[in-house]
C-alpha beads as a LAMMPS data file, in Angstrom:
LAMMPS data file: protein, C-alpha beads

463 atoms
462 bonds

1 atom types
1 bond types

-500.0 500.0 xlo xhi
-500.0 500.0 ylo yhi
-500.0 500.0 zlo zhi

Masses

1 110.0

Atoms # bond

1 1 1 102.050 291.900 -57.846
2 1 1 102.182 294.162 -60.903
3 1 1 103.337 291.335 -63.145
4 1 1 100.547 289.135 -61.815
5 1 1 98.064 291.834 -62.811
6 1 1 99.648 292.041 -66.283
7 1 1 98.976 288.349 -66.934
8 1 1 95.798 287.895 -64.909
9 1 1 93.560 290.556 -66.445
10 1 1 93.666 289.316 -70.069
11 1 1 93.135 285.739 -68.883
12 1 1 90.075 286.698 -66.828
13 1 1 88.752 288.972 -69.580
14 1 1 89.022 286.107 -72.048
15 1 1 87.341 283.631 -69.733
16 1 1 84.340 285.925 -69.243
17 1 1 84.263 286.676 -72.994
18 1 1 84.023 282.983 -73.860
19 1 1 81.289 282.414 -71.308
20 1 1 79.420 285.446 -72.669
21 1 1 79.517 283.729 -76.074
22 1 1 78.129 280.562 -74.493
23 1 1 81.321 278.465 -74.657
24 1 1 82.094 276.545 -71.481
25 1 1 85.407 275.126 -70.366
26 1 1 84.157 271.551 -70.192
27 1 1 83.159 271.600 -73.867
28 1 1 86.804 271.617 -74.935
29 1 1 89.192 271.554 -72.011
30 1 1 92.253 271.821 -74.254
31 1 1 91.362 274.566 -76.737
32 1 1 89.380 276.674 -74.242
33 1 1 92.371 278.327 -72.482
34 1 1 93.919 279.322 -75.828
35 1 1 90.639 280.792 -77.051
36 1 1 90.250 282.667 -73.764
37 1 1 93.751 284.130 -74.024
38 1 1 93.087 285.334 -77.583
39 1 1 89.787 287.013 -76.671
40 1 1 91.302 288.469 -73.509
41 1 1 94.229 290.044 -75.369
42 1 1 91.847 291.397 -78.000
43 1 1 89.664 292.983 -75.304
44 1 1 92.728 294.325 -73.486
45 1 1 93.963 295.916 -76.725
46 1 1 90.622 297.693 -77.117
47 1 1 90.721 298.918 -73.513
48 1 1 94.304 300.163 -73.917
49 1 1 93.505 302.118 -77.068
50 1 1 90.463 303.672 -75.354
51 1 1 92.675 304.620 -72.393
52 1 1 95.094 306.298 -74.794
53 1 1 92.359 308.212 -76.579
54 1 1 90.886 309.398 -73.264
55 1 1 94.414 310.207 -72.003
56 1 1 93.832 308.294 -68.791
57 1 1 96.940 308.340 -66.542
58 1 1 99.093 305.250 -67.080
59 1 1 98.754 304.077 -63.519
60 1 1 94.966 303.946 -63.886
61 1 1 94.798 301.930 -67.114
62 1 1 93.725 298.874 -65.157
63 1 1 90.339 300.519 -64.505
64 1 1 88.977 300.018 -68.044
65 1 1 89.636 296.257 -68.339
66 1 1 88.286 295.856 -64.801
67 1 1 85.054 297.619 -65.770
68 1 1 84.891 295.485 -68.928
69 1 1 85.369 292.369 -66.802
70 1 1 82.418 293.242 -64.553
71 1 1 80.322 294.058 -67.626
72 1 1 81.085 290.666 -69.135
73 1 1 80.344 289.013 -65.791
74 1 1 76.896 290.600 -65.868
75 1 1 76.314 289.248 -69.386
76 1 1 77.396 285.786 -68.248
77 1 1 75.024 285.970 -65.293
78 1 1 72.105 286.922 -67.533
79 1 1 72.966 284.070 -69.887
80 1 1 73.033 281.593 -67.001
81 1 1 69.618 282.745 -65.859
82 1 1 68.203 282.566 -69.389
83 1 1 69.536 279.058 -70.060
84 1 1 66.927 276.558 -68.991
85 1 1 69.016 273.519 -69.906
86 1 1 72.769 273.317 -69.372
87 1 1 74.908 272.924 -72.475
88 1 1 76.090 269.397 -73.044
89 1 1 79.807 268.989 -72.471
90 1 1 82.033 266.820 -74.590
91 1 1 82.750 263.467 -73.001
92 1 1 86.403 262.771 -72.322
93 1 1 87.713 260.424 -74.998
94 1 1 89.991 257.473 -74.185
95 1 1 93.566 258.635 -73.910
96 1 1 92.626 262.231 -73.099
97 1 1 94.466 262.184 -69.792
98 1 1 97.677 261.255 -71.566
99 1 1 97.022 263.877 -74.240
100 1 1 96.343 266.570 -71.632
101 1 1 99.649 265.629 -70.002
102 1 1 101.337 266.004 -73.398
103 1 1 99.778 269.451 -73.888
104 1 1 100.869 270.564 -70.417
105 1 1 104.417 269.388 -71.060
106 1 1 104.443 271.099 -74.454
107 1 1 103.093 274.336 -73.006
108 1 1 105.716 274.129 -70.261
109 1 1 108.404 273.776 -72.907
110 1 1 107.049 276.894 -74.644
111 1 1 107.156 278.801 -71.355
112 1 1 110.796 277.751 -70.890
113 1 1 111.554 279.093 -74.360
114 1 1 109.862 282.367 -73.407
115 1 1 111.965 282.598 -70.250
116 1 1 115.078 281.830 -72.304
117 1 1 114.283 284.953 -74.329
118 1 1 115.152 287.028 -71.270
119 1 1 118.831 286.499 -72.029
120 1 1 118.770 289.623 -74.215
121 1 1 116.828 292.898 -73.944
122 1 1 114.007 293.801 -76.330
123 1 1 115.897 296.586 -78.109
124 1 1 117.204 294.913 -81.277
125 1 1 115.820 293.655 -84.576
126 1 1 112.192 294.040 -85.563
127 1 1 110.928 293.352 -82.053
128 1 1 112.815 296.391 -80.778
129 1 1 112.675 298.652 -83.834
130 1 1 109.014 298.096 -84.720
131 1 1 106.883 296.679 -81.936
132 1 1 108.612 297.805 -78.739
133 1 1 109.535 301.186 -80.211
134 1 1 105.919 301.948 -81.062
135 1 1 104.755 300.744 -77.626
136 1 1 107.136 303.130 -75.862
137 1 1 106.160 305.930 -78.215
138 1 1 102.495 305.400 -77.308
139 1 1 103.443 306.194 -73.716
140 1 1 106.004 309.010 -73.950
141 1 1 105.118 310.713 -77.270
142 1 1 101.312 310.448 -77.168
143 1 1 99.474 312.184 -78.652
144 1 1 101.232 315.261 -80.055
145 1 1 104.655 313.814 -80.916
146 1 1 103.558 310.279 -81.733
147 1 1 103.367 310.712 -85.520
148 1 1 106.728 312.474 -85.720
149 1 1 108.421 309.796 -83.615
150 1 1 107.410 307.073 -86.066
151 1 1 110.109 308.235 -88.481
152 1 1 112.324 305.876 -86.490
153 1 1 109.931 302.938 -87.015
154 1 1 110.758 300.526 -89.842
155 1 1 107.061 299.755 -90.465
156 1 1 104.929 302.500 -88.914
157 1 1 101.784 301.265 -90.693
158 1 1 101.742 297.881 -88.956
159 1 1 98.577 297.189 -86.895
160 1 1 98.812 298.219 -83.257
161 1 1 97.619 295.244 -81.171
162 1 1 101.152 294.049 -80.381
163 1 1 102.350 297.555 -79.352
164 1 1 99.169 298.090 -77.338
165 1 1 99.768 294.878 -75.365
166 1 1 103.362 295.887 -74.720
167 1 1 102.242 299.409 -73.786
168 1 1 99.863 297.863 -71.226
169 1 1 102.779 295.974 -69.676
170 1 1 104.972 299.057 -69.656
171 1 1 102.199 301.117 -68.041
172 1 1 101.694 298.528 -65.305
173 1 1 105.432 298.278 -64.557
174 1 1 106.450 301.929 -64.686
175 1 1 106.882 304.780 -67.193
176 1 1 109.375 306.033 -68.343
177 1 1 111.604 303.502 -66.547
178 1 1 110.786 300.807 -69.049
179 1 1 111.471 297.137 -68.421
180 1 1 113.291 295.550 -71.372
181 1 1 112.386 291.888 -70.900
182 1 1 108.970 291.519 -69.273
183 1 1 107.294 293.686 -71.929
184 1 1 107.324 290.596 -74.174
185 1 1 105.201 288.495 -71.841
186 1 1 101.723 288.961 -73.297
187 1 1 103.026 288.436 -76.833
188 1 1 105.032 285.378 -75.792
189 1 1 101.994 283.871 -74.077
190 1 1 100.206 284.177 -77.430
191 1 1 102.846 281.754 -78.759
192 1 1 102.182 279.387 -75.863
193 1 1 98.467 279.678 -76.643
194 1 1 99.263 278.917 -80.292
195 1 1 100.603 275.489 -79.378
196 1 1 97.638 274.802 -77.085
197 1 1 95.133 275.929 -79.740
198 1 1 96.750 273.687 -82.365
199 1 1 96.767 270.728 -79.988
200 1 1 93.094 271.255 -79.136
201 1 1 92.090 271.601 -82.783
202 1 1 93.996 268.456 -83.759
203 1 1 92.563 266.423 -80.860
204 1 1 89.077 267.511 -81.894
205 1 1 89.559 265.689 -85.203
206 1 1 92.093 262.925 -84.531
207 1 1 92.793 260.345 -81.876
208 1 1 95.353 261.197 -79.205
209 1 1 98.518 259.715 -80.742
210 1 1 98.328 261.221 -84.257
211 1 1 97.149 264.534 -82.771
212 1 1 100.169 264.593 -80.467
213 1 1 102.542 263.708 -83.299
214 1 1 101.228 266.497 -85.517
215 1 1 101.233 269.030 -82.677
216 1 1 104.850 268.061 -81.950
217 1 1 105.834 269.578 -85.289
218 1 1 105.504 272.981 -83.632
219 1 1 107.674 271.965 -80.683
220 1 1 110.510 271.006 -83.058
221 1 1 110.077 273.978 -85.420
222 1 1 112.988 276.481 -85.190
223 1 1 110.797 279.399 -86.255
224 1 1 108.354 278.639 -83.454
225 1 1 111.247 278.538 -80.973
226 1 1 112.347 281.974 -82.152
227 1 1 108.839 283.401 -81.822
228 1 1 108.493 282.079 -78.278
229 1 1 111.668 283.929 -77.299
230 1 1 110.776 287.275 -78.892
231 1 1 107.996 289.846 -79.242
232 1 1 107.337 289.401 -82.966
233 1 1 103.669 289.492 -83.990
234 1 1 103.876 286.504 -86.358
235 1 1 102.883 284.085 -83.612
236 1 1 99.901 286.281 -82.771
237 1 1 98.799 286.198 -86.405
238 1 1 99.231 282.416 -86.496
239 1 1 97.161 282.081 -83.303
240 1 1 94.355 284.130 -84.829
241 1 1 94.360 282.044 -88.010
242 1 1 94.360 278.731 -86.125
243 1 1 91.460 279.679 -83.864
244 1 1 89.552 281.192 -86.801
245 1 1 90.063 278.037 -88.901
246 1 1 89.184 275.671 -86.054
247 1 1 86.079 277.630 -85.021
248 1 1 84.952 278.073 -88.635
249 1 1 85.127 274.325 -89.252
250 1 1 83.242 273.616 -86.021
251 1 1 80.582 276.127 -87.025
252 1 1 80.203 274.557 -90.471
253 1 1 80.012 270.964 -89.199
254 1 1 78.115 271.460 -85.914
255 1 1 75.998 274.500 -86.789
256 1 1 76.794 276.238 -83.488
257 1 1 76.632 279.989 -84.110
258 1 1 78.873 280.775 -81.148
259 1 1 81.757 279.181 -83.060
260 1 1 81.047 281.610 -85.884
261 1 1 81.522 284.475 -83.436
262 1 1 84.794 282.999 -82.181
263 1 1 85.990 282.705 -85.784
264 1 1 85.105 286.355 -86.407
265 1 1 86.910 287.592 -83.305
266 1 1 89.936 285.386 -84.034
267 1 1 90.225 286.732 -87.577
268 1 1 89.959 290.268 -86.172
269 1 1 92.780 289.375 -83.758
270 1 1 94.955 288.247 -86.686
271 1 1 94.138 291.387 -88.686
272 1 1 95.076 293.607 -85.733
273 1 1 98.364 291.729 -85.365
274 1 1 100.020 291.993 -88.814
275 1 1 99.319 293.311 -92.290
276 1 1 99.757 289.946 -94.009
277 1 1 96.306 288.966 -92.758
278 1 1 94.746 291.280 -95.354
279 1 1 96.350 289.123 -98.054
280 1 1 95.007 285.988 -96.374
281 1 1 91.482 287.415 -96.113
282 1 1 91.625 288.315 -99.798
283 1 1 92.696 284.770 -100.629
284 1 1 89.798 283.430 -98.544
285 1 1 87.403 285.590 -100.550
286 1 1 88.813 284.343 -103.851
287 1 1 88.707 280.746 -102.587
288 1 1 85.055 281.199 -101.619
289 1 1 84.173 282.383 -105.114
290 1 1 86.217 279.610 -106.726
291 1 1 84.645 276.806 -104.702
292 1 1 81.178 277.979 -105.762
293 1 1 81.968 276.341 -109.123
294 1 1 81.573 272.845 -107.635
295 1 1 80.163 273.425 -104.124
296 1 1 76.656 274.775 -103.695
297 1 1 76.348 277.211 -100.751
298 1 1 74.413 275.968 -97.764
299 1 1 70.991 277.492 -97.228
300 1 1 71.230 280.697 -95.229
301 1 1 75.025 280.935 -95.358
302 1 1 74.826 284.372 -96.971
303 1 1 72.039 285.684 -94.731
304 1 1 72.350 289.092 -93.065
305 1 1 72.326 287.288 -89.745
306 1 1 75.598 285.569 -90.626
307 1 1 77.142 288.678 -92.160
308 1 1 76.987 290.224 -88.679
309 1 1 79.745 287.780 -87.683
310 1 1 82.112 289.878 -89.819
311 1 1 81.558 292.910 -87.577
312 1 1 84.782 292.436 -85.517
313 1 1 86.781 292.115 -88.745
314 1 1 85.266 295.269 -90.245
315 1 1 85.871 297.208 -87.023
316 1 1 89.562 296.256 -86.945
317 1 1 90.096 297.094 -90.622
318 1 1 88.434 300.497 -90.221
319 1 1 90.291 301.214 -86.989
320 1 1 93.672 300.424 -88.548
321 1 1 92.924 302.416 -91.696
322 1 1 91.736 305.455 -89.729
323 1 1 94.695 305.196 -87.338
324 1 1 97.223 305.186 -90.192
325 1 1 95.435 308.005 -92.000
326 1 1 95.270 310.065 -88.818
327 1 1 99.014 309.786 -88.177
328 1 1 100.177 309.672 -91.791
329 1 1 101.497 306.086 -91.561
330 1 1 102.240 304.717 -95.029
331 1 1 103.195 301.258 -96.261
332 1 1 106.491 300.504 -97.964
333 1 1 104.552 298.170 -100.261
334 1 1 102.604 301.155 -101.600
335 1 1 105.614 303.346 -102.315
336 1 1 106.842 304.547 -98.898
337 1 1 110.310 303.113 -99.512
338 1 1 113.656 304.415 -100.861
339 1 1 112.683 303.577 -104.461
340 1 1 109.404 305.501 -104.284
341 1 1 107.762 302.700 -106.276
342 1 1 104.834 300.516 -105.256
343 1 1 104.992 296.760 -104.977
344 1 1 103.123 296.426 -108.270
345 1 1 105.561 298.666 -110.173
346 1 1 108.535 296.773 -108.737
347 1 1 106.841 293.476 -109.546
348 1 1 106.589 294.460 -113.208
349 1 1 110.309 295.275 -113.223
350 1 1 111.657 292.417 -111.123
351 1 1 109.573 289.379 -112.037
352 1 1 111.933 287.945 -114.731
353 1 1 114.757 287.755 -112.198
354 1 1 112.874 287.000 -108.991
355 1 1 110.211 284.512 -110.109
356 1 1 112.686 281.637 -110.719
357 1 1 114.465 282.474 -107.453
358 1 1 111.192 282.350 -105.513
359 1 1 110.248 279.059 -107.166
360 1 1 113.452 277.393 -105.997
361 1 1 113.125 278.974 -102.554
362 1 1 109.687 277.371 -102.263
363 1 1 111.020 274.010 -103.458
364 1 1 113.794 274.147 -100.867
365 1 1 111.333 275.057 -98.098
366 1 1 108.866 272.312 -99.030
367 1 1 111.515 269.572 -99.198
368 1 1 113.739 270.524 -96.271
369 1 1 113.398 268.517 -93.052
370 1 1 115.061 271.271 -91.029
371 1 1 111.628 272.904 -90.738
372 1 1 108.011 271.739 -90.681
373 1 1 107.167 273.472 -93.971
374 1 1 106.767 270.094 -95.645
375 1 1 103.184 270.477 -94.355
376 1 1 102.471 272.709 -97.358
377 1 1 103.607 269.927 -99.699
378 1 1 101.396 267.427 -97.859
379 1 1 98.396 269.735 -98.300
380 1 1 99.050 269.980 -102.037
381 1 1 99.404 266.211 -102.178
382 1 1 96.073 265.766 -100.374
383 1 1 94.262 267.612 -103.157
384 1 1 95.594 265.017 -105.611
385 1 1 95.331 261.876 -103.472
386 1 1 91.969 262.491 -101.749
387 1 1 90.279 265.284 -103.747
388 1 1 86.752 264.347 -102.654
389 1 1 87.583 264.993 -99.004
390 1 1 90.115 267.815 -99.440
391 1 1 87.962 269.771 -101.878
392 1 1 84.597 268.905 -100.383
393 1 1 81.945 271.220 -98.997
394 1 1 83.552 272.080 -95.669
395 1 1 87.298 271.993 -96.353
396 1 1 87.754 273.313 -99.884
397 1 1 87.578 276.994 -98.953
398 1 1 90.060 277.004 -96.026
399 1 1 92.442 274.650 -97.858
400 1 1 92.502 276.702 -101.055
401 1 1 92.662 279.943 -99.066
402 1 1 95.735 278.834 -97.114
403 1 1 97.540 277.447 -100.162
404 1 1 96.618 280.559 -102.135
405 1 1 98.005 282.691 -99.313
406 1 1 101.223 280.653 -99.421
407 1 1 101.534 281.460 -103.137
408 1 1 100.612 285.103 -102.460
409 1 1 103.493 285.503 -100.022
410 1 1 105.891 284.580 -102.828
411 1 1 104.309 287.177 -105.103
412 1 1 104.894 289.866 -102.448
413 1 1 108.592 288.972 -102.307
414 1 1 108.787 289.444 -106.081
415 1 1 107.601 293.036 -105.567
416 1 1 109.785 293.797 -102.532
417 1 1 112.144 296.782 -102.699
418 1 1 114.675 295.031 -100.449
419 1 1 117.503 292.872 -101.840
420 1 1 115.844 289.494 -102.351
421 1 1 118.402 287.264 -100.609
422 1 1 118.502 289.536 -97.565
423 1 1 114.699 289.699 -97.390
424 1 1 114.361 285.921 -97.675
425 1 1 117.037 285.183 -95.099
426 1 1 115.471 287.514 -92.551
427 1 1 111.773 286.722 -92.958
428 1 1 110.774 283.974 -95.432
429 1 1 110.438 281.002 -93.070
430 1 1 108.939 283.172 -90.327
431 1 1 106.273 284.664 -92.599
432 1 1 105.302 281.368 -94.247
433 1 1 105.137 279.822 -90.769
434 1 1 102.142 282.086 -90.079
435 1 1 100.012 279.757 -92.238
436 1 1 101.487 276.442 -91.138
437 1 1 99.545 275.852 -87.868
438 1 1 96.178 276.558 -89.535
439 1 1 97.096 274.246 -92.388
440 1 1 97.841 271.506 -89.838
441 1 1 94.243 271.833 -88.633
442 1 1 92.877 271.512 -92.167
443 1 1 95.087 268.474 -92.825
444 1 1 93.813 266.867 -89.638
445 1 1 90.240 267.492 -90.801
446 1 1 91.016 265.850 -94.154
447 1 1 92.538 262.808 -92.436
448 1 1 89.514 262.623 -90.138
449 1 1 87.147 262.558 -93.122
450 1 1 89.179 259.915 -94.917
451 1 1 89.301 257.678 -91.833
452 1 1 85.581 258.114 -91.140
453 1 1 84.602 257.274 -94.722
454 1 1 86.918 254.247 -94.819
455 1 1 85.398 252.956 -91.583
456 1 1 81.902 253.548 -92.889
457 1 1 82.741 251.757 -96.131
458 1 1 84.303 248.857 -94.246
459 1 1 81.260 248.541 -92.001
460 1 1 78.880 248.671 -94.978
461 1 1 80.914 245.987 -96.738
462 1 1 80.769 243.665 -93.719
463 1 1 77.046 244.170 -93.277

Bonds

1 1 1 2
2 1 2 3
3 1 3 4
4 1 4 5
5 1 5 6
6 1 6 7
7 1 7 8
8 1 8 9
9 1 9 10
10 1 10 11
11 1 11 12
12 1 12 13
13 1 13 14
14 1 14 15
15 1 15 16
16 1 16 17
17 1 17 18
18 1 18 19
19 1 19 20
20 1 20 21
21 1 21 22
22 1 22 23
23 1 23 24
24 1 24 25
25 1 25 26
26 1 26 27
27 1 27 28
28 1 28 29
29 1 29 30
30 1 30 31
31 1 31 32
32 1 32 33
33 1 33 34
34 1 34 35
35 1 35 36
36 1 36 37
37 1 37 38
38 1 38 39
39 1 39 40
40 1 40 41
41 1 41 42
42 1 42 43
43 1 43 44
44 1 44 45
45 1 45 46
46 1 46 47
47 1 47 48
48 1 48 49
49 1 49 50
50 1 50 51
51 1 51 52
52 1 52 53
53 1 53 54
54 1 54 55
55 1 55 56
56 1 56 57
57 1 57 58
58 1 58 59
59 1 59 60
60 1 60 61
61 1 61 62
62 1 62 63
63 1 63 64
64 1 64 65
65 1 65 66
66 1 66 67
67 1 67 68
68 1 68 69
69 1 69 70
70 1 70 71
71 1 71 72
72 1 72 73
73 1 73 74
74 1 74 75
75 1 75 76
76 1 76 77
77 1 77 78
78 1 78 79
79 1 79 80
80 1 80 81
81 1 81 82
82 1 82 83
83 1 83 84
84 1 84 85
85 1 85 86
86 1 86 87
87 1 87 88
88 1 88 89
89 1 89 90
90 1 90 91
91 1 91 92
92 1 92 93
93 1 93 94
94 1 94 95
95 1 95 96
96 1 96 97
97 1 97 98
98 1 98 99
99 1 99 100
100 1 100 101
101 1 101 102
102 1 102 103
103 1 103 104
104 1 104 105
105 1 105 106
106 1 106 107
107 1 107 108
108 1 108 109
109 1 109 110
110 1 110 111
111 1 111 112
112 1 112 113
113 1 113 114
114 1 114 115
115 1 115 116
116 1 116 117
117 1 117 118
118 1 118 119
119 1 119 120
120 1 120 121
121 1 121 122
122 1 122 123
123 1 123 124
124 1 124 125
125 1 125 126
126 1 126 127
127 1 127 128
128 1 128 129
129 1 129 130
130 1 130 131
131 1 131 132
132 1 132 133
133 1 133 134
134 1 134 135
135 1 135 136
136 1 136 137
137 1 137 138
138 1 138 139
139 1 139 140
140 1 140 141
141 1 141 142
142 1 142 143
143 1 143 144
144 1 144 145
145 1 145 146
146 1 146 147
147 1 147 148
148 1 148 149
149 1 149 150
150 1 150 151
151 1 151 152
152 1 152 153
153 1 153 154
154 1 154 155
155 1 155 156
156 1 156 157
157 1 157 158
158 1 158 159
159 1 159 160
160 1 160 161
161 1 161 162
162 1 162 163
163 1 163 164
164 1 164 165
165 1 165 166
166 1 166 167
167 1 167 168
168 1 168 169
169 1 169 170
170 1 170 171
171 1 171 172
172 1 172 173
173 1 173 174
174 1 174 175
175 1 175 176
176 1 176 177
177 1 177 178
178 1 178 179
179 1 179 180
180 1 180 181
181 1 181 182
182 1 182 183
183 1 183 184
184 1 184 185
185 1 185 186
186 1 186 187
187 1 187 188
188 1 188 189
189 1 189 190
190 1 190 191
191 1 191 192
192 1 192 193
193 1 193 194
194 1 194 195
195 1 195 196
196 1 196 197
197 1 197 198
198 1 198 199
199 1 199 200
200 1 200 201
201 1 201 202
202 1 202 203
203 1 203 204
204 1 204 205
205 1 205 206
206 1 206 207
207 1 207 208
208 1 208 209
209 1 209 210
210 1 210 211
211 1 211 212
212 1 212 213
213 1 213 214
214 1 214 215
215 1 215 216
216 1 216 217
217 1 217 218
218 1 218 219
219 1 219 220
220 1 220 221
221 1 221 222
222 1 222 223
223 1 223 224
224 1 224 225
225 1 225 226
226 1 226 227
227 1 227 228
228 1 228 229
229 1 229 230
230 1 230 231
231 1 231 232
232 1 232 233
233 1 233 234
234 1 234 235
235 1 235 236
236 1 236 237
237 1 237 238
238 1 238 239
239 1 239 240
240 1 240 241
241 1 241 242
242 1 242 243
243 1 243 244
244 1 244 245
245 1 245 246
246 1 246 247
247 1 247 248
248 1 248 249
249 1 249 250
250 1 250 251
251 1 251 252
252 1 252 253
253 1 253 254
254 1 254 255
255 1 255 256
256 1 256 257
257 1 257 258
258 1 258 259
259 1 259 260
260 1 260 261
261 1 261 262
262 1 262 263
263 1 263 264
264 1 264 265
265 1 265 266
266 1 266 267
267 1 267 268
268 1 268 269
269 1 269 270
270 1 270 271
271 1 271 272
272 1 272 273
273 1 273 274
274 1 274 275
275 1 275 276
276 1 276 277
277 1 277 278
278 1 278 279
279 1 279 280
280 1 280 281
281 1 281 282
282 1 282 283
283 1 283 284
284 1 284 285
285 1 285 286
286 1 286 287
287 1 287 288
288 1 288 289
289 1 289 290
290 1 290 291
291 1 291 292
292 1 292 293
293 1 293 294
294 1 294 295
295 1 295 296
296 1 296 297
297 1 297 298
298 1 298 299
299 1 299 300
300 1 300 301
301 1 301 302
302 1 302 303
303 1 303 304
304 1 304 305
305 1 305 306
306 1 306 307
307 1 307 308
308 1 308 309
309 1 309 310
310 1 310 311
311 1 311 312
312 1 312 313
313 1 313 314
314 1 314 315
315 1 315 316
316 1 316 317
317 1 317 318
318 1 318 319
319 1 319 320
320 1 320 321
321 1 321 322
322 1 322 323
323 1 323 324
324 1 324 325
325 1 325 326
326 1 326 327
327 1 327 328
328 1 328 329
329 1 329 330
330 1 330 331
331 1 331 332
332 1 332 333
333 1 333 334
334 1 334 335
335 1 335 336
336 1 336 337
337 1 337 338
338 1 338 339
339 1 339 340
340 1 340 341
341 1 341 342
342 1 342 343
343 1 343 344
344 1 344 345
345 1 345 346
346 1 346 347
347 1 347 348
348 1 348 349
349 1 349 350
350 1 350 351
351 1 351 352
352 1 352 353
353 1 353 354
354 1 354 355
355 1 355 356
356 1 356 357
357 1 357 358
358 1 358 359
359 1 359 360
360 1 360 361
361 1 361 362
362 1 362 363
363 1 363 364
364 1 364 365
365 1 365 366
366 1 366 367
367 1 367 368
368 1 368 369
369 1 369 370
370 1 370 371
371 1 371 372
372 1 372 373
373 1 373 374
374 1 374 375
375 1 375 376
376 1 376 377
377 1 377 378
378 1 378 379
379 1 379 380
380 1 380 381
381 1 381 382
382 1 382 383
383 1 383 384
384 1 384 385
385 1 385 386
386 1 386 387
387 1 387 388
388 1 388 389
389 1 389 390
390 1 390 391
391 1 391 392
392 1 392 393
393 1 393 394
394 1 394 395
395 1 395 396
396 1 396 397
397 1 397 398
398 1 398 399
399 1 399 400
400 1 400 401
401 1 401 402
402 1 402 403
403 1 403 404
404 1 404 405
405 1 405 406
406 1 406 407
407 1 407 408
408 1 408 409
409 1 409 410
410 1 410 411
411 1 411 412
412 1 412 413
413 1 413 414
414 1 414 415
415 1 415 416
416 1 416 417
417 1 417 418
418 1 418 419
419 1 419 420
420 1 420 421
421 1 421 422
422 1 422 423
423 1 423 424
424 1 424 425
425 1 425 426
426 1 426 427
427 1 427 428
428 1 428 429
429 1 429 430
430 1 430 431
431 1 431 432
432 1 432 433
433 1 433 434
434 1 434 435
435 1 435 436
436 1 436 437
437 1 437 438
438 1 438 439
439 1 439 440
440 1 440 441
441 1 441 442
442 1 442 443
443 1 443 444
444 1 444 445
445 1 445 446
446 1 446 447
447 1 447 448
448 1 448 449
449 1 449 450
450 1 450 451
451 1 451 452
452 1 452 453
453 1 453 454
454 1 454 455
455 1 455 456
456 1 456 457
457 1 457 458
458 1 458 459
459 1 459 460
460 1 460 461
461 1 461 462
462 1 462 463
C-alpha cells in the first residue's frame, strides 16, 4: 500500500496540474502521461521541501501533496465551469493504434530495465554517493547536521529534486530503516516517461513508422539502459529538456500559451535535476541573440506577459542558489576541488593538451554505431543540407542551443580537475546523452518541414 502511494501521488498531482493548465488527455494521448509525470514530480519535490522546512514528521509528509491535489482539483473545476466550449481534441491519425502499441511495449521494456536494477542496492557509484546519500541525510541529519554531513557527498552543490524524490520514498517506507532498491522508483519512472515523451513528440511531427524508428534509438541506447536501472539524475534532466523543447515548438507553431507554461515548468524541472542545465540555458540565450541576425522576432514575443512564463525557472535558480549558500555547498568547478583552482584557471593551463583529446573523443562519439550519438552529426548535417528549414524562424534557436550545449560540454571537460581519461570513461556518453532526446525532437521537426514543403511544391507543380 505504501509503495502504491509513492507512485500514485505524483501521477495524480501531475494529472491535475496539466488539467489546471488547460491540457486534456485526448489532445495528445501519448505525450500527456509523460508531461503529467514531470509536473507531478516537480510538485512533489516542492511539497517535500516545504515539509522539510516545516519539520513535519516523516509519516505525515503525504498531507502536503494531498492538500495540493485538492487545491489543483478546485482550479480544474473552476476552469471547467469557465470554459463555455470544450477544447478540440486531436483526431487519431491512421496507424495510431499500432504506434500506441509500440509505445506501450517500449515503456514496458523500460519498466523491465528498472526492475532489473534491483539486482544491486543503491549504495555505490554516484547514485549512492551523491543522490541517495543526500536523500538519507535530509531525513536523519536535518536540519542541524545536514551541512556537516555533506562532507561525504561528492557533489554537495547539485540541485535537490532527485534527493527530494528519494527522500519522499524513504519517508513513505520507513526511517531510518531505509530500503535500498525501491528508493529509485520515482527517478526510474522519469526515464520511462522520457521514452514516452520522446515518442509523443516524434509522433506529433512524423508519421507512425519513422516516429517509431527514431524513438527506438532510445530503446537500443546503452546509456539509456543504464539510466533506467539506476537513480542518476541525467534521465530527469533529459526528460525536462525534451518536454521543454516539444512544448516550446508547439507554442511557437500553434500559439497556445498553455504550451509555453509547460515549457517553463519542464525547464525548471531540468534545472532542479542537474547543474548542466545552467550551461544549456546559457547556450539557449546565446542562440536567441545569434538568430536575431537573420530571424526577426515575432510580435509580442518579448512582452511582459510572456516573460512571466520564466517564473518557474527563476524560482528554481533562486531556490538552488539560496539552498547552497545557506548550507555552504560549493562547486568543484568553481574551486572546491583538490587543486583549489576554478574551471577557468584549469582551462587556461590544460587546453593545449586536452583540446585535441576532446576533439577526437567527439569524433569517435559521432561516428560510433555502438551508441545513438550519431544524432549530433545528423543535426550538424541538417544545417548544411537543409539550412532554410533547420535555421528557420521556429527551429534555429533550439537547434543552435542544443549543438552549442554539446560543444560547451567539451569545454567543461577541458577545465576539469579530474584525470581526463577517467572523467571521460565515467561520464562523457552519459552527459552528452542528456541532449540527445531533445535533439531527436528538433530533427523530427526539420524532417517534418522538409516533407511538408516538398509536398506543397509537388502539388503546386501539378496544379
